[in-house]
N, C-alpha and C positions, 0 to 999 in steps of 0.2 A: 609747537613749543617754541618760545622765544629764546634767544641767546641771553646769557647773563647780561644784566644792565650795565653799561659803562658808567660806573658810579661817579667818576669825576666829571664827566660830561653832564650828567644829571645835576650835579651840584652847581656847575657854572651856569647852566640854563636857569636854575632856580634863582641864582643871584641876578642874572640879567632880567628875568621876569619881574623880580621884586623891584629892581631899579627903575624899570620902565612902565610899571603899572600906572594906568591912568586913574586920576582921582575919582572919576564917575563910575569906575568899575567896582568901587568899594561900597559896602553897605552904608546908607545915609541914615545913621541911627538917630539924628535929631528929629527926623520925621518918623522914627521907629518903623523903618521899612527894612525887612530882612529878605535878602535875595539868596537863592540857592536852597538846598535841602539840608537841614542840620542833622547829619548822621552821628549823633553823640555816642550811641551805645553799639553801633555796628562794629563787631570785632574785626580788627585789622589782621593781616597775615602775620603769623608769628615769625620773629627773626631767628629763632634758635632751633626750632624743632627738626629741621632738615639741613641746616647750614647752607641752604640754597634758597633762591627766590621761588618759593612754593606757596600756592594759595592754601588757605586754611582748609578748604574742602578737599584738597588733594593730599592731605597728611593723614596717614592711616592710624590715628590714635586720637583719644579724647584730649582736647586742649581748650582751656578757658583763657580768654584774654580780657583783662580789666583795663579799659581805656582811660586815657588821661581825662577825658570829659566826665566819665563816671566818677573818677577819683575826685574831681572838682565838685560835681553836683552833690555827691553824698558826703563831702568833707571827710574823706578817708585820709588817714595819716600813717597807718602802719599795716603790717601783714595781717594782724588779727582782724582789722577792719576789712581787708581785701577778701579773705577767705570766707567771710559771711556770705559773699555773693559768688561762690564757686561750689558747684555741686560735688559732694563726696569728699570735701576737704574740711577739716576742723582745726582748731588750735588748742593744744594743751597749755597748761598754766606756765610751764617753763620756769618754775620756781620764782616767778616774779621778776626775772632779769633777762629773758631771752625769748625769741621766737621758737616755737616748738610745734610745727604742723603735724597733723595726723592725716595721711593720705592713703585711702583704700585700706585702712586698718593698720598701717605701719607708721610708727612715730619716728621722727628724726629731727635733729637740730643742725645737720650738716648739708642738707640738700638744697642749698641756696646758691644762686649764681647771679652775677652781674654781667650783662652783655655776653652771656654764654660762658663766663669764666668763674671758677669756683670762688665762693665767698662764704666760708663755712664756720667761722667763729661764732660763738653763742652770744648774740646781742639782738636788740630790737632795731629793725631796719625802718627808716623813714622813707617817705615818698616824695620829698620836695624836689628831687632831681630825677624823677621817673616819668617817662612818656607812656609806658604801659607795663603791666605785669602779666607775664605768661605763666600759666600753671599747666604743666605737661603731665598727664596722668600715666601711671604705670611705670615699669622699668624704662630707664632712658640711658643706659650705660653706653650704648653704641655711639651716642653723640656726646654725652657729658662725662663719661668715665664711671669709676666705681661709685657705689651708692645708688641713689635714686630708686630705692626699693619700691616705694609706692607712688613716686612722682618727684618732680623737681619744681622749684619756683625760681623764675628768672626775671630780674628787674632790668628793663631796657632804659638806659640813661638818656636824658635829654642831651642832644648834641648840637653843636654849631652847624646850621644849615644855610646860612646866608639870609634868612628871613629876619625882618626887623621885629624884635620882641621887646616890649616895655610893660611888663606886668608886675603889679604890686598888690598884695593882699594883706589885710590886717584883720585878725580875728580876735574876738573876746567872747567869753562864755562862762558857764557855771563853774563853780569851784575854782575860781581864780585862774581860769584858762586864758592865756594870751599867746598869740602867735603872729609873727610877721614873716612874710615870704616874698622873695623877689626873683623874677626871671627876666634877664636882660640879654639881648643878643642883636647882632647886626652883621652886615658885610663891611669889612674894612677896605676891601678892594675887590677887583674882579675875581681874584683867586684866593682870598683870605676871609674867613668868617670867625666870629668869636661869640661866646655865650657864657654867662655866669648865672648860676642859681645859688641862692643863699636863704637861710632860714634861721630863726631863733624862736624858741618856745619855752614858756614857763607855765607850769600848771600845778594846781593842788589836786585834791581828790575828795570824793565822798567818804573815803576811808580816813580814819583819824591819823593825822600827822604824816600823810603820804604825799609826796610831791615829785616832780621831775623838772629837769632843766636840759634843753637840747640846743645845740649850736651846730650849724653846718654850712659849708661853702664848697661849691663845685664849679671851678672854671674850666673852659674848654676852648680849643682852637681847631679849625679845619682849614687846610690849604691844599692847593693843587700844585703839582709839578708837571709842567707840560699839560697835555690834554688827557692823559691816560692814567695818571697816578694821583691819588689823594692820600693825605695823612691827617688823621684825627687824633688829637691829644685831649685827654681828660684827666682831671685830678679831683680829689675830694679830701677835705679835712672835716671830720665829724666827731662830736663829743656828746655823750649822753651821761647825765648824772640823775639818779633816781633812787627813791626808796624801794627796797625789795619787799614786796608784800606777798606772802604765801597764803593769804586767805584764812579760812576758818576750818576747824576740825569737824569730824563727824561724830554722831551719837546715835546708836541703835539703827545703823544702816542708812542714815540720811544726814545731810548737813545740820550741824548744831544750830538750834534756833536762838540767835542773838541779834541785836541791832546790827544792821548791815554796815555800819560805820566802825564796828569794833575791830581793833587791830590786836592780833594775838602775837605776843613777843615784845620786842623792843624796836620801835621804828628808828630811834636814835642810833641803834647799833646795827641797823639793817640798811645797807646801801650798796649801790653798784655804780661803777665808773667805767665807761668804755671810750676808748679812743681808736678811731679808724682813719688811717692816712693811706691814700692809694694813688697810683699813677697808672694810666692806661694809654697805650699807643696802638693805634690801628693804621696799617698800611695796606692799601688796595691798589692793584694795578690791573687795568683792563688790557688784555692781550689780543683784543680783536676776536671775539667769539669764546674767550676763556677769561677767567678771573683768578688772580693770585692774591690771597689775603693772608696777612699775618697780624695777629693780635697778641700783645704782651701786657700782662697786668702784674704790678707789684703792689702788695698791700701789707701794711704793718699794723697789727692789732694789739692793743693793750686792754686787758679786762681784769677788773677786780670786783668781787662782790662778797658781802658778808651778810649773814642773816641769823636772826633769832626767831624761831618759828615753832608752831604748835605740833604736838604729837597726839597721842591717844587721850581720850577723855575717860575718866573713871566710870565704874558701873553705875554710880549714883547720878552722874551727869553734873557734878559740882566742881570737879577739879580737872585740870589739863596739864599735861607734861610739856615743857619747853626744852628745846635743844638749840645748839648754835654751831656754826662753822664759817670759815671764809676760804676763798680760793682766788689765786692769781693765775691768769693764763696770758702768756705772751706768744704771739705767733707771727711769723713772716712767711708770706706766700709769694712765690714767683712762678708764673705760668706763661708759656708761649704756645699758641695754637697757630699752625700754618696750614692753609687749605688751598687746594688747586681744584677749580671747578671748570668743567668743559663739557661740550655736547658732541655726540656722534650720531649722525643720521644714516640709516640704512633702509631705504625704501620707506615702508610704513612704520618702521620701528625706530624710535629715537631714544637715545640714552643721555641722561644728565648724570655725569659721574663726578663724585666728590672723592678726592684723595687727600688725606690729611695726617698730621702728626701733632702730638702734644707732648711737651716736656714740662715738668714741674718739680718744685721742691718746696716742702713745708717744714719749717723749723719751729718747734713748740717747746715751751717751758711751762710746767704746771707745778704749783706749790699750794698745799692745802693745810689749814690749821683747824683744830677742834676747839670749840668753846667750852671752858670749864667754869662752873658756878661755885662761888665761895671765895675764901681767902686765897692769896697767892700760894701755889703749890697744890691746890685742891685737885682731886681726881674725879670730882662729881661732874658728870657730863649732861645732866638734865636737872630741872627743878620743876616741882609740881606746884601750881598756883591756882587760885580761885578763878572760876569762870566769870565771876562778877568783876574781877579786875585782873585780866590775864596778861600781866606784865611781870618780868622777873623782879624779885626783891633782893637777890644776891648779886654781888658784883660779878662781872664776866670777864675772863681773860682768855687769850687765844694762844695756843702753842700746838706743836705737832704731837699727834698720838703715834703709836707704833705703826699704824696702818695708813697714815695720811700720805698723800702723794707728794713726792719731790723728785720730779723726773724731767729728763730732756728727751725729745724724740725728733728724728728727722725722717720724713717720708719723701721718697723719690719716685717720680712717675715718669714712665716713658711709654708712649702709646702710638700706634699707627692704626688708621682706619680707612675703609673704603666703602662707598655706598653708590649704588646704581639705581636711578629712577628711570624706569623703562616705560615708555609710552608705546602701546601696541595698537595701531589703528586709532580710531577716534574715541573708543569707549573703555579700553583696558589700560591700567597702569600697574606695574609691579615694582615694589621697593625691596631691595635686598642690601643689607649692610652687615659688616663685621668689624669689630674692634679688637685688637690685641693690645693688652695693657700689661706692662711689667710694673708691679707695685712692690717697693722694698721699704721696710721699716727698720730703723735702727733705734732701739729704745734703751735708755740708761736710767736705772733706778739709782738716784744720787744718795739715797739713804744707805743702801747696801753695797753700792758699787757694781751690782749685777747688770750685765748688758744682755739684751735679747735682740736677736736679729731674725727677721722673717721676710720672706719674699713670696709673692704669688704671681702666677701667670694667668691672666684673666682673659677669656674669650667671651665677648658679648655680642650675640647675633641680634639681628632685627630683620623682620620680613613683613611685607604688607601687600595686599591685593586690593585694588580699587576698581570698581565698575561704575562707569558714568551712565546712569539710567536715563537721565535727561541732561541738557547742558547745565542745569542748576542743581541737580540731585546726584550725589555720589553715595554708593554703598561700599563698605570696606571691611576687611578682616585683617587683623594684625597679630603678630607674636613678637615678644621681646624678652630678653633676660638681663638681669643685673646681678652684681656680686658685691658683698660687703666684707672686706678683710677683717680678721680678728682684732685688728687695732681699733675698729669701730669708727663711727662717723666723726668722732672727736680725737682720734689717734691716740687714745689713752687707755685702751682696754686690753692691750697685749700683755700676756703673762707667760711664764715658763710652761704652764700646763696647757695653754690653748695655742701657742705659737705654731705648732705643727699641724693644727687642724685646718681643713679646707675652708675657704670663705663661705659665709652664708650665701645662699642663692635665692633668686626671686624670678619666677617665670609668669608672664602675663599673656593670656589669650583674650582677644577682644574682637567683637564685631560691632558695627555701627553704621549710622547714616548721617550725612551732612547735607543740608539743603539751604540754598540761597533762595528764600521765599520771595524776595523782591530785592530791589537795588539796595535797600537799607535795612533788611531784616534777614537774620541768619539763625538757623536752629540746628541742633545736633542731638543725637542720642547714642549711647554706648552701653553694651552689655559686656561684662568682663568676668574673668576668673583669675585670681592672682594667688600663687602658691609659694610658700616660703619653705626652703629646704636647707639641709645641713645645719639644723638646729642642734646644738650640743646638749645632750642629756646624760645623766649618770647611767653607767652600765650596771644593771642590778647584779650581774654575775662577776664583775670585776670592780670592786670598790676603788675609787680614785681614778678610774678610766672613764672616758666619755664616748658616747655613741652619737653619730650624726644621723638625724632622721628628718623626714618631711613632716612638719608639725603644725603648720598654720595655713589657713585658707580664707580668702576674702572673695565674695561674689557680690555682684551688684549691678545696678542700672543707674545711669546718669543722663539727665536731659536738661537742656538749657536753650533759651531763646533770647535774642537781644537785637534791638534796632528800633525802627520806626514803624508804627502801625498806621500813622498818617503824618501829615506835615507838622502837626502840633502835638502829637502823642507819641512818646518814646517809652519803651518798656524793656525790662529785664526780668526774667523768671527762670527758675531752675528747680529741679527735684532730684533727690538721690535716695535709692534704696540700697542698704548695705547689710550683708550677712557675713560677719567676720568672727572667726572662732579658732581656738586651738583644736587640732584634729587628732592629737596623740598626747598621751601623758608626758609632760615635760618634767614635772616634779609633783610631790604630794600636794603642793598648793596650787599647781596649774595642771589639773587633769584635763583629759579630752572633753570637749564641750564647753570649756571656758570661753566666755564672750570677751573679745578684745576691748580694752578700755577706750572710752571717749569716741566710740563709733555708734552713732544713732542708727536705728533701723530705718527711720524716715527723717529726712530733712528737706526743707523747701524755702524758697524766698520768691518774692515778687516786688518789683519796684517800677513805678511809672512816673514820668514827668510830663505834665500837660502845660503847654504854653497857651494860656487862655486868651491873651492878647499879646501885642508886640511888646508890651511893657511887663506884664505879669505872668509868672509861671509858678506851678505848684508841683511838689513831689510827695509821693506817699508810698510806703513800703511795708511789707510784712516779712518777718524772718523768724524761723522757728525750727525746732527739732523735737524728736521723741526722746525718751529717757536714755541715759547712758550710765555705764559703770565707771567708777573712778580708777580702778586698777584691775589686774587679773585675779584678785581675790574674789571679785564679784560680790563683795560684802556690802559695798556702799553704792547707792544709786542716786544720781541726780535726776530730778523730775524733768520732763519735757516742758517746753515753753514756746510762746509766740510773742515776738516783740514788734511794736509798731514804731516806725520812724517817719518823719515828715520834713518838708522843706518848703520855703517860699522864696521866689526869685523876683527881683525888681530891677529893671533896666531904667536907671535914672537919666542917662544920656549916652552918647556915643562912647564915652570913655569911662563911665562909672556904673557899677552894678552893685546891688546889695543882695545878700543871701542870708537867710535864716534857716538853720538846721536844728531840728528837735529830735534827739535820740530817746527811744523808749517813751514815746508820747503819753502812754497810759500809766507810766510809772510802775510797770510790772516788776514784781519781785521774783528773781530767778537766780540760778547759779550757772555761770557761763562755762566753767571748765575746772580742771583739777590737775594736780601733779601726782597725787596718791590719795589714799583714803582719808588723810587728815590735813591735806593742803588743798582747799577747795575755794575757787575764786567766786566772789559775789558779783552778780551781774550789775551793770551800771544802772542807776536810777535815772529818772528823767534829767536830761542835760540839754541846755540850749546854747547854741553858738551863733553869733552874729558876725558876718564878714562883709568887709568893703573891698571890692575889687576895682582897681584902676588899671586901664589899658591905654597907653599912648603910643 
């Protein structure tokens, strides 16, 4: 085992190598001559899974890494694009204004992280400042803290590393899609580097009167102090404005048959505005065989959304009910994580020990209003309109109902954790970790003046055993637990009746294999069983009281492969089998045997890129899943589908490349996701995007 890398020294060496690189060592693209082996889809080692420098194959859990090259080749822009190429992970509709992943049967909007730090407000995350996306399956509380019931998604930011970067891309495509993106960076001196990423996007939609407008800029600096310390600064200003589109309703157990462009509700009264402003400071100090690392993140989120959306269709299939509401959420997050990593060697046994602490505070304000149809003062909260023209005919005004939220909440987190990665001889590794977290919630209902305080002491263990069968093949077994306090993943679910209940618990058992098939090709397979406990159900013997029961189980298999089959052929492929259900009666509408929503029994994907010549490359992919239910009612079913995507790549010169991406090449009609039985997202029809990439 090597000692922790002296990161500052590595940065300075990279700067020196960049400055002294000889011109003839670079690719001579005017002759279209490519030197080296292009490992575009080979998963790199995750930065966050162990908080130490640990190879992907030495991590005892299923992890999917979406590389920067994959993001570029497939023209991915958001989280919903990413999870199409991650086995066992899907994306719910999120009411048309937020990312809402479903991981191993568990839905969440709060299990997002940026560089390992919580990023949990409900919004759509862009990829313009991302070097890779890491999807860590199963409970991850030992590393990430509360939540992470089915997994977490971590975005790794692009950082100043001293390399010269001059990338500009311009994209245009179907439905008035326009996007410009820039990535600029360099070394300012021997110990100072800078980088700036920026993006602007405007787009329409195949859906009537639906559009979005995005703007983002993320500057960064990295500098060294002496030879052993480096400081990395990063900031982001991001704004997202879009139409909130909640899709189509259902009829007789399936999506209503209408033109896929049809918007239900009022697009003019349905919009979301999101502002994210953040500052990150990373300080690392090499102590000669040990590393001390401290990361601080401050983020200020402002989010407002309003929507007029469909409800149930009448029995004749001729009329649909519309309702409306809006909500404002403001949150300020401040987190610090400090880690100390060191090695101990005792004969054939080597320990890599992580000792860390996390402190955090989250201040949240929520305010919601209900939409009323009719004249001012009306108490009518819905309107029934014709399917042929599903837009409101009455004026809509917004004001608070008796149950609408108006609250403030402060969540304080204090955690300490320790992890030991033990190498025993050449073949065996043991991972053992434990996190103690104190989570305290102070919740004020501003409508009534009632204050609720709750605190939880959470113990989150992790254990793993790894056997190195060959130098390139590891077998592993892992166990982990996570907890979700009653405040929920959005810190707004605390009530007087549930404040005293124990947090929900999630326990994952997993075995798997990771195999480096060749220098540029990696595959893995995992079998898991994830159980959800402390689910609150009504006590039949004591009305008004709750029982905590083990009531949900997910079982499955996940397989993926990524990398190079040859010098010119690169491939990604994955498959997931999932069996996720409620195992005990929760309520009359959720009996035992209920299948969890948006969890397909089978899902798979394959994508290949073939560089036919030095100038021309071609991409082709299939992506599909079996049928899913839209909610725990199991009353509405979305049919399965398979979608075909394609791409063409042309290298015009050393500094200019063209790229054409076609999504849904065959124009397959399908339904991609849902929020409930009557908010169903229509799958994207054929869309074409042409991009020009300049690199100087």
